[in-house]
C-alpha positions as CSV (number, residue, x, y, z in Angstrom):
1,M,48.9,72.2,-25.1
2,V,45.9,70.1,-26.0
3,P,46.8,66.6,-27.1
4,V,46.5,66.1,-30.9
5,F,45.8,62.9,-32.8
6,T,45.3,62.3,-36.5
7,L,43.4,59.5,-38.2
8,T,44.3,58.4,-41.8
9,L,42.1,55.6,-43.2
10,A,44.0,55.5,-46.5
11,P,47.7,56.0,-45.8
12,S,50.3,55.8,-48.5
13,L,54.0,55.4,-49.1
14,D,54.9,58.3,-51.5
15,S,57.8,58.1,-53.9
16,A,59.0,61.1,-55.9
17,T,61.4,61.2,-58.8
18,V,62.6,63.5,-61.6
19,T,62.8,62.8,-65.3
20,P,64.2,65.1,-68.1
21,Q,61.1,64.8,-70.2
22,I,58.0,62.7,-70.6
23,Y,56.6,61.0,-73.7
24,P,54.7,57.8,-74.5
25,E,56.1,54.3,-75.0
26,G,59.8,55.1,-74.6
27,K,61.9,54.4,-71.5
28,L,61.8,57.4,-69.2
29,R,65.1,57.6,-67.2
30,C,64.4,58.8,-63.7
31,T,66.5,59.9,-60.7
32,A,66.6,57.6,-57.6
33,P,63.3,57.8,-55.9
34,V,62.8,59.7,-52.6
35,F,60.4,58.0,-50.3
36,E,58.2,59.9,-47.9
37,P,55.1,59.1,-45.7
38,G,51.8,60.0,-47.3
39,G,48.1,60.3,-46.5
40,G,46.2,63.3,-45.1
41,G,46.3,62.7,-41.4
42,I,49.8,61.4,-41.5
43,N,51.0,64.5,-43.3
44,V,49.1,66.7,-40.8
45,A,51.0,65.0,-37.9
46,R,54.3,65.4,-39.8
47,A,53.6,69.1,-40.3
48,I,52.9,69.6,-36.6
49,S,56.1,67.8,-35.8
50,H,58.1,69.9,-38.3
51,L,56.7,73.0,-36.6
52,G,57.9,71.9,-33.2
53,G,54.6,70.4,-31.9
54,N,53.6,66.8,-31.1
55,A,50.8,64.7,-32.7
56,T,50.1,60.9,-32.8
57,A,49.2,59.5,-36.2
58,L,46.7,56.6,-36.2
59,F,46.5,54.5,-39.3
60,P,46.4,51.0,-40.8
61,A,49.7,49.6,-42.1
62,G,50.0,46.5,-44.3
63,G,52.9,44.6,-45.9
64,A,56.4,45.8,-46.7
65,T,55.1,49.2,-47.8
66,G,53.4,49.7,-44.5
67,E,56.6,48.7,-42.7
68,H,58.5,51.2,-44.8
69,L,56.0,54.0,-44.1
70,T,56.1,53.3,-40.3
71,A,59.9,53.3,-40.4
72,L,60.0,56.7,-42.2
73,L,57.7,58.2,-39.6
74,A,60.0,56.9,-36.8
75,E,63.0,58.7,-38.5
76,E,61.0,61.9,-38.3
77,N,60.1,61.3,-34.7
78,V,56.4,61.3,-35.4
79,S,54.5,59.2,-32.8
80,V,52.4,56.5,-34.4
81,D,49.7,54.0,-33.3
82,T,48.9,51.5,-36.0
83,I,46.8,48.4,-36.7
84,S,47.8,45.7,-39.1
85,S,45.9,45.5,-42.4
86,Q,45.9,42.4,-44.6
87,D,46.2,44.5,-47.8
88,W,49.5,46.2,-48.4
89,T,49.7,50.0,-47.9
90,R,49.4,51.7,-51.3
91,Q,52.4,53.3,-53.0
92,N,51.9,56.6,-55.0
93,L,54.3,58.1,-57.5
94,H,55.1,61.8,-58.1
95,V,57.1,62.7,-61.2
96,H,58.7,66.1,-61.8
97,V,59.5,66.8,-65.5
98,E,62.6,69.0,-65.8
99,A,61.9,70.2,-69.4
100,S,58.5,71.6,-68.7
101,G,58.4,72.0,-64.9
102,E,55.2,69.9,-64.9
103,Q,54.3,67.5,-62.2
104,Y,52.5,64.2,-62.6
105,R,50.8,62.5,-59.6
106,F,49.9,58.9,-59.9
107,V,47.6,58.1,-57.0
108,M,46.7,54.5,-56.3
109,P,43.5,53.3,-54.5
110,G,43.8,52.9,-50.8
111,A,44.3,49.5,-49.3
112,H,41.0,47.7,-48.6
113,L,40.0,47.8,-44.9
114,S,37.9,45.0,-43.5
115,Q,35.1,45.7,-41.0
116,E,37.3,44.1,-38.3
117,E,40.3,46.4,-39.2
118,F,38.0,49.4,-39.1
119,R,36.7,48.4,-35.7
120,Q,40.2,48.1,-34.4
121,L,40.9,51.7,-35.5
122,E,37.7,52.9,-34.0
123,E,38.7,51.3,-30.7
124,K,41.9,53.3,-30.7
125,V,40.0,56.5,-31.5
126,L,37.5,55.9,-28.7
127,A,40.4,55.3,-26.2
128,I,41.8,58.9,-26.7
129,E,41.5,61.2,-23.8
130,S,38.5,63.5,-23.7
131,G,39.2,67.0,-24.8
132,S,41.9,66.0,-27.3
133,L,41.9,67.2,-30.9
134,L,41.3,64.6,-33.6
135,V,42.1,65.4,-37.2
136,V,40.4,63.1,-39.6
137,S,41.9,63.7,-43.0
138,G,42.1,62.0,-46.4
139,S,39.9,59.8,-48.5
140,L,37.9,56.7,-47.6
141,P,39.5,53.5,-48.6
142,P,37.6,50.5,-50.2
143,G,35.7,48.6,-47.5
144,V,34.7,51.7,-45.5
145,E,31.2,53.1,-46.1
146,L,30.1,56.6,-45.5
147,A,27.9,55.5,-42.6
148,D,31.0,53.9,-40.9
149,F,32.8,57.2,-41.3
150,T,30.1,59.3,-39.8
151,Q,29.4,56.9,-37.0
152,L,33.1,57.1,-36.0
153,I,33.0,60.9,-35.9
154,A,29.8,61.0,-34.0
155,R,31.1,58.5,-31.4
156,A,34.4,60.4,-31.1
157,Q,32.4,63.6,-30.3
158,Q,30.3,61.8,-27.8
159,N,33.5,60.7,-26.1
160,G,34.6,64.4,-25.8
161,L,37.0,64.6,-28.8
162,R,37.1,67.8,-30.8
163,C,37.1,66.8,-34.4
164,I,38.8,68.6,-37.3
165,I,37.7,67.3,-40.7
166,D,39.8,67.7,-43.9
167,S,38.0,65.8,-46.5
168,S,35.8,66.5,-49.5
169,G,32.6,65.6,-51.3
170,E,30.1,63.4,-49.5
171,A,32.5,62.7,-46.6
172,L,32.9,66.4,-45.8
173,A,29.1,67.1,-46.1
174,A,28.2,64.1,-44.0
175,A,30.6,65.1,-41.3
176,L,29.2,68.6,-41.2
177,D,25.7,67.2,-40.9
178,I,26.7,65.7,-37.6
179,G,27.4,69.3,-36.3
180,G,29.9,70.8,-33.9
181,I,33.0,70.2,-36.0
182,E,35.9,72.2,-34.6
183,L,37.4,73.2,-38.0
184,V,37.0,72.5,-41.7
185,K,39.1,73.8,-44.6
186,P,37.1,73.7,-47.8
187,N,38.2,75.5,-51.0
188,Q,35.8,77.8,-52.7
189,K,34.4,75.1,-55.0
190,E,33.8,72.7,-52.1
191,L,32.2,75.5,-50.1
192,A,29.8,76.2,-52.9
193,A,28.8,72.5,-53.0
194,L,28.2,72.5,-49.3
195,V,25.8,75.5,-49.4
196,G,24.2,74.5,-52.7
197,R,24.9,77.6,-54.7
198,D,27.5,79.4,-56.8
199,L,29.8,81.8,-55.0
200,T,30.4,84.5,-57.7
201,Q,30.0,87.8,-55.9
202,P,32.8,89.4,-53.8
203,D,31.1,88.7,-50.4
204,D,29.6,85.3,-51.2
205,V,32.5,83.3,-49.7
206,R,32.2,85.1,-46.4
207,Q,28.5,84.7,-46.2
208,A,28.6,81.0,-47.1
209,A,31.3,80.3,-44.5
210,Q,29.3,82.2,-41.8
211,E,26.3,80.2,-42.8
212,L,28.1,76.9,-41.9
213,V,29.1,78.4,-38.5
214,R,25.7,79.9,-37.6
215,S,23.9,76.6,-38.5
216,G,26.1,74.8,-35.9
217,K,27.8,72.6,-38.5
218,A,31.2,73.9,-37.7
219,K,32.8,76.2,-35.1
220,R,35.4,77.5,-37.5
221,V,35.6,77.5,-41.3
222,V,38.8,78.4,-43.1
223,V,38.3,78.7,-46.9
224,S,41.4,78.1,-49.0
225,L,41.6,80.7,-51.7
226,G,44.8,79.7,-53.5
227,P,47.0,82.7,-54.3
228,Q,44.5,84.9,-52.4
229,G,45.3,83.0,-49.2
230,A,42.5,82.1,-46.9
231,L,39.3,83.4,-45.3
232,G,38.6,82.4,-41.7
233,V,35.3,82.6,-39.9
234,D,34.2,81.7,-36.4
235,E,31.3,82.7,-34.2
236,T,32.5,86.3,-33.7
237,D,35.3,87.1,-36.2
238,C,36.0,87.1,-39.9
239,V,39.6,87.5,-41.2
240,Q,41.4,87.2,-44.6
241,V,45.1,86.5,-44.9
242,V,46.9,87.0,-48.2
243,P,50.3,85.3,-48.5
244,P,53.4,87.0,-49.8
245,P,54.4,86.3,-53.4
246,V,56.7,83.2,-53.4
247,K,58.2,81.1,-56.2
248,S,56.1,78.0,-56.0
249,Q,57.8,74.7,-56.7
250,S,55.0,72.3,-55.8
251,T,51.5,72.6,-54.1
252,V,51.4,68.9,-53.1
253,G,52.1,69.5,-49.4
254,A,50.5,72.9,-49.0
255,G,47.0,71.8,-47.8
256,D,48.2,69.3,-45.2
257,S,50.8,71.8,-43.9
258,M,48.1,74.4,-43.6
259,V,45.9,72.1,-41.6
260,G,48.8,71.0,-39.4
261,A,49.8,74.6,-38.6
262,M,46.2,75.6,-37.8
263,T,45.7,72.5,-35.6
264,L,48.8,73.3,-33.7
265,K,47.6,76.9,-33.0
266,L,44.2,75.6,-32.1
267,A,45.8,73.2,-29.6
268,Q,47.6,76.3,-28.1
269,H,44.3,78.2,-27.8
270,A,45.3,80.8,-30.3
271,P,42.7,83.3,-31.7
272,L,41.3,82.9,-35.2
273,L,43.6,85.5,-36.9
274,E,46.8,83.9,-35.4
275,M,45.6,80.5,-36.5
276,V,44.8,81.5,-40.1
277,R,48.0,83.5,-40.4
278,Y,50.1,80.5,-39.2
279,G,48.2,78.2,-41.5
280,V,48.8,80.4,-44.6
281,A,52.4,80.7,-43.6
282,A,52.9,76.9,-43.4
283,G,51.0,76.4,-46.7
284,S,53.1,78.9,-48.5
285,A,56.3,77.5,-47.0
286,A,55.4,74.0,-48.3
287,T,55.1,75.4,-51.9
288,L,58.8,76.3,-51.8
289,N,59.7,72.6,-52.0
290,Q,59.7,70.2,-54.9
291,G,57.9,66.9,-54.8
292,T,55.9,65.9,-51.7
293,R,57.8,67.8,-49.0
294,L,55.9,69.6,-46.3
295,C,56.6,73.0,-44.6
296,S,59.8,73.7,-42.7
297,Q,59.7,75.5,-39.4
298,E,62.3,78.0,-40.6
299,N,60.4,79.1,-43.7
300,T,57.0,79.0,-41.9
301,E,58.3,81.3,-39.2
302,K,59.8,83.7,-41.7
303,I,56.5,84.0,-43.7
304,Y,54.5,84.2,-40.4
305,Q,56.6,87.1,-39.2
306,Y,56.0,88.8,-42.6
307,L,52.3,88.4,-42.3
308,Q,52.3,89.9,-38.8
309,S,54.2,93.0,-40.0
């Protein structure tokens, strides 16, 4: 299997709790919080580990929250490679309301990264063995400019790394402008922004995804379509995978689970259809859980087998 690394520039320590109901000003009694690692690339590495693979998570860790985050990853047997940041790692809060079934996600700004701290992360990236997969996922923290981000990806590619980008907005567009990205996973709205037009007709999504591939921006584009599953496109194939109906508890970990599963299949040299099916299966499996939990191997395999039948 091809070695897999993930890079998270804005990691988080995520806490999840449950309250009977939510209303202003009064004291909201909550259950004891459950702490889990957070941040795009970290969750991708965790999902790969949950599915029986191996990935090393690169990220900055600061303060007591950073120590807690790193300890939680050790408990899950996820390999890590960190640099110390002066700012403490952020802590996010996810609240599930029993009365309504609603979820509230309180997301804090990422810890500030100095130029020296970013340089240390870049050195770790550039030391990765050529031919490895590098998943760059999540938001840019304060202190990291878009030019820093794109330079890092360009230099990684020059060193022979195969980059998977799971971001949005300017960061995603800038990464695609570099070209040669192994895999991107936009949703329909993000895809429309990338090609500069509305995607309203039945075949618009396929054509837009193929446009990104034919232009050389990405080798594979998998468009997340929510309940309709995903549409995957590469140089020769186009596939759509629709998930089975499941009772969704939370969509928080679905995207990272999907990217993790697809990365694992890509590392195993799987064809496009197998990669997209496994990604949809893992994303669907994650929705069966409350809070911030990711996919389990058992549920992913059950749904994957269903999709193959």
